[in-house]
N, C-alpha and C positions, 0 to 999 in steps of 0.2 A: 341254329342249336340255339334256344335261351340258355344265357350264362346261368351257371347252376350259383346258389347260396352258399356262402361260406359263413361256417360258424368255428367259435372257439371251445375246444372240450378239455384242455389241459393245459397246466401252468406248473412252470416250474423258475425258482430262481436262486442264485447265489448272489448275494449283497452285504455290504458293512454293516446293514440293520437287522439281517435275520436271512436265513435260508429257508428255500419252497416257499409255496404261497404263502402257508400262515406264519411265517416267521419271518418274512417280509410284510406282511400285514402288519402283523402285532408291531412290527418295530416302526410303520408309519403311525400307527395312533398312539404309539408312546411319547413321538410328538420331539424325538431326540438327534439329533445329527450323529452318523457314523465316523464322522471325519475326524481324523487326530493327528498331531504331529507323527510324522514321520522316521517309523523303526525300521525299515528294511535294509535301510543302507545309510550310511553318512551322509546327510543334507546339509551341515553345516555352510558349505562353501555357496549352497544356493539362496537365491532371492526368495524361492518357494519351499519352505519346509512342512508342509501340509498334505494329506494325502486319504484317500479313501482305503485304505488298507484293511485287508480280510483275514483275519488272525485264527479261524476256526474252519476252517474248507480244511476236510480231509477226503483225497479223493478215494482214499482205502475203504472209504464207508459206504461208497456204490460200486467198484470196481474190485478185483483183485488185482493182487500187483500185478503179473504176467500181463494182464490186458493194457497196465498204463503205464509202463515203464519206460518204453521210447516214446510215451506224450509230453509235451510241454505243458506247462501250467494252464496256459490259456484253452487250449485243446480239451483239457482236464474238464474245466468250469464247463464249458460244451457239452462234453460228452454226460457230465453230471445233470445239468440242468434238464437235458433231453431225456434221462430217465427219469427224475422228477415228472415232467410234463404227461410222458409216454403212460406213466404207472397211475400219473391223477385221471387221464383219458379213458384208463382201461382198454388202450392200444395193443393189439396183439403183434410182438415181433419175434423171430428166432431168425440169428445167422446165417443158421445151417437150411433154411427155408425162407429163401428173401420174396419179399413181397414188392413188386413190381408197380402197384397204385400208390405207394406211397413213398416220397420223396424228401429232400432236406432243403432249405434256401438258411443259410446264416450266414451272420456279416461280423465283420471286426477289422476295425481301423487297422490295428499294425500287426494281427494275429503271430507268427514264431518271433519275429522281429527281436523282442527283448531276451528270448532264448537264446537266438543269435550273439546278442551283447555279452551273456554269460559265456559263453563259449568260447568268445572270440578273446575274453582275457586269458582262459586257459591255454588256447592257441597263443599269444604273445609270449607266455611265461615254459609251456613246455612244447612246444611243435605242433603240426598236424595229429601227428600221430596219436594224439591222447585225445581228440575232441571226441565227441558222443557219437557214434554212427548214424545215430536218428536225427541229425541236426540238417542233413539234406530235405528231409521230410518233415521238418518242423517249420519250416520259415515261409513256406508259402501262405498266400490266405487262406485256402481251401482243406487246410489241414482240417480244423476243427470240424467242417462238415464231411469231408472223407471220414474221418474218425466215426464219427455217428453212423454214415452209413454203412461203415463196414461191422460195429458192432451191434447196430440191430437190425440187418439185413431190410434196409429201406433202398432200394435200387431202384426206384422211379426217378423222376426230375430232380437235377442238382443243379443248385446256384447259389455259389459263394460269392460274395462281392465286399469289396474293401473300399466303400463309399465315406470315410472318415465319420465324423459323426452321426451321418444319417444311416448308417451302413443296418443298425437293427430295426428301423423302422424300415428301410428298402427290402429286408429280408422277407418280414410277415408280407409288407404290399405286395411282391414278387410270387412269395407262396399263395396268397390268396389269388393273383392271378392267374395262376396255373391250374389252380382247382376251379376259379371260374368259369374257365375255358375248356372246363372239362379233359384236362390234362394229367389231373392225380383225382384220388379220391381223398386222400390227408396229406399235409406237407408238414415237416418239422420245422419252424421257425425261430429265429432268434438271433442273438448276438453275444459276442464274449470277449473280453478284455483283460488284461494282465500288464500292463505296462509299465511297473513298478521298478523298472531298472533305473542305476545311476545316468547313463548315458541319454537314454530312452527318455524320461524323466526332464534330465538336463536339457534336452534339446529346445524342449516348452519352455524351460523357463530362461533360456537365451532372448527368446522372442518376446519375454515380458509378458505371456498370454496369462499367465497364473496366480490366483490371489497371494499376498506377502503377507495376509493377516497371521503370523506365525504363533504370538503370544495368546490368541483366543482362536484353536481350530475350528470349534465347532460353531464361529461366526464366521469364517472364512467365505463359505459359499452364501451368497448372499441376493439373490436375483431381486431387481429391481428395484433395490436400495441405492439411495444416493449413494452412499460409502462401499458400494462393490468394485472390487479392484482384479478381478479376473478369474478365470474359475479354477476347480479343483478337482485335479485328475483322480483317479480310483479306478478299482479293480471290479469285474463283476460280471454275471452272464445270467443270463434268462432264456425261456424257450418256451413256445405257446404252440400245442398241438392244433393245426386248421383242419377242417373237413369239412367235404360236402354233407349238408345239410342234410339228403334224403341218407347217407353214409352211415351218418351218426345219429338219425332216428330210429334207422334199422337196428343200431347197434343198443338202441335205451339208454345211451348216456345222458350227464346232465351235461346243458351248453350255459356257459359264462356270456357268452355274447356273439353279436355276430357281426364280420368284418363287410363293412357297405361301402369302402370309398376308398383308392389310394392313387397318390399322383407323387408325381416328381422333377424334379427340375435345377436346372444350374444358373445360379445370378450372373455369370459369366465376366466377373467383376473382379474379383484381387481374389488371392489363393490363403487370406486370412480376415477380411474384413467384407462383411454383407455389404449389399448393393446400397448405399443411403436411402433411396426412396422406395426400399421396399416392395418394388412392382414385383420380383420374382417371389420373393415369399408368399408374397399378397395371391399371386396366382394359382400357387401351389396349392393354396387352400380353398381358394375358389372352384380347383378342376376337379380335388378331390371332393367335396361338396356336392358338385355337379353330377361325378358318376354315383353318388349315394342317393341321390336325387332327392335331396334337401336342401332347403334355405340356411341362411343364417342363423335364422329365429327359433329354427328346428334345435341347435347345439345347447345343449344345456349345461356343458361344462368345458375348458381346454386345458389340454394339460400341455404345458406351452415347455419348449425348447428351454429355455428361460437359465442360460449358462453362468450367468453372472459377470459377464465381461461388460463394458462400458458399451461398446457399440450394439453387441448381439440383444439385448433385452430393449435398449430404447427402439430398435430396428422392428422386433418381433411385435412389440407393441402399438409400432406407427401401421403394420401389417394387417394386424387386428382390425383396426379403425378402420382402414379402407375396404376391407371385406364385410365387416357386421355393420358399418355403420353407428345408426345410433342404437342398437343391440349391443354394439361394444362394452357399453357401462353396465348392462344387464346382465350379462353372462361372467359366471364365474371363472377364473383363471387359474394355475399355478402351476410353480417348477417344485419338482419334488428331488431334483439335484442336490439341496441342501440336505436330504437325507442319507441318499446313495453313491453320493460323489458323482462326477462327470466321468464315468465309466468309458467314454469313447463310442466306439463302434458298438456296446451293450447297451448304452444309456435310451433309444429307442426301443430296444426288446425289455428293457426291467419298465419302462413306462407304460408300455403298452400292456403289460401284467396288472401294472397299478390300474389302469384304465378299466379291464376286465374286471377288477375286484372293485373297482370302485359302483360298477354299475351292478354286481350281487351286493355289495353290502351298502347302494345308496350311500355313500359319504366319500366328499370330497375330500381329498388330502389339501394341507394349508403349505403357503409358501412360508419356510421356516425364515428366521432373521430378518423380516421384514418390518426395520422399526423406523426409519426415518426416507420414505418414500422418494424415489427422483421426480421430480415436475414433470420428466417427460415422460414417466413411466407411472400414468395416472386412471388404470381400471381396477376393477375387483379383481385385488390377485388371494383372495382368502389368505389374509397374513393371519402367521403364526399359530393358527387357531383350525382345526377341519371344522368339515361343516357336514352335518345330518343331512342330506338332500337326494331327492329322489330325480332322477335326471335319464334321458330315453336315448339319448345320442352324445356323442364324447367325440371331439378332434383332438389329434396328438400331433404336435411338430416336433420336426428334428432338422436343423438348420446347421450343416457342417461346414468343418475348413473346404476350401475348393469352391464354395459358393453351392454347395450339394446342398438341395431342398426336398424334404419328404415328409408327407402328410398322411395320415389314415385316420378315418372315419370308423368307429364302433357304434352299436347299438344295441337297445336291449331284447 
């Protein structure tokens, strides 16, 4: 059987710079970071005191209280962005009349672990008898995807992954594969993360992975800059409705983009540091392009992982040079995490939504805060100001802790 063509028909997002496809895109075009000093808890004892907090997410705008009272914040955001994306795609749903041809693929690095942290404090103070009965079903990584399936009646293939910062991209890629292989007509794909709790946040602070630019939070995330000093943790979620092209065409719905290729692999090197020679990141990009039947010169824009860590940014730059050769200096590249922070397992999904919107609006987002470029990061990173430009193909990279690499290609 010939592979099915896979298209994007719906988008949803909850981010520090705006909600929904319109809110996120307006936030990108405003050109201002959504990163601030932490207000969620007392971070005065920590080295890093900045984060991408979301202050205006109200789940009751999307669901009745009885639907979500046993659902933690991470899964709530997953459900909310799914509702946005499903309604954007005009995809029918009915929990009382399930759809076996529609499935769910969602990613999260930590899932309900922060919710467990919150309940652990209750347990230490008052004992086991007063913890939330729902805790047992909040802590596993598949909670969000399961809640989506239950709420919307999508009983097709179910794929939940917890592959660190590559989780969102892998969810999009695995959803794409299931449709491509004819195992689903549509897939709800994306990622969600709500990690801003003291112990969870503090664990990353202990390993000195996060920025200490506390006096200027809006400058803390600065990919490819010589002064970058770590990533900025945040919360957020995004969802994309992927469909079989024939299914979408028969429904007569608008199409944002086509998903053309996907690959993932592992550095097999270190839990927090990328393989120095960038060979596995480069292979992941090459394999993705090969599946899409594209050459490097076809790519008009790269949405980089661009985590703003000293090692990641220079390694990603090296990988791009290995794959793109002379074209590496011609292709625009940017990292959007200075806008929405690094929402761990949700970041790849948020960036996939950004890529779909970049194709739609013919606009390439900038890399904010790139003031003093690192000499080892010497490519075109669309510094500080976005660029009106029509491109036909976009590559999106996600490179996570554990050495997990994932890439996806979208086309017009």
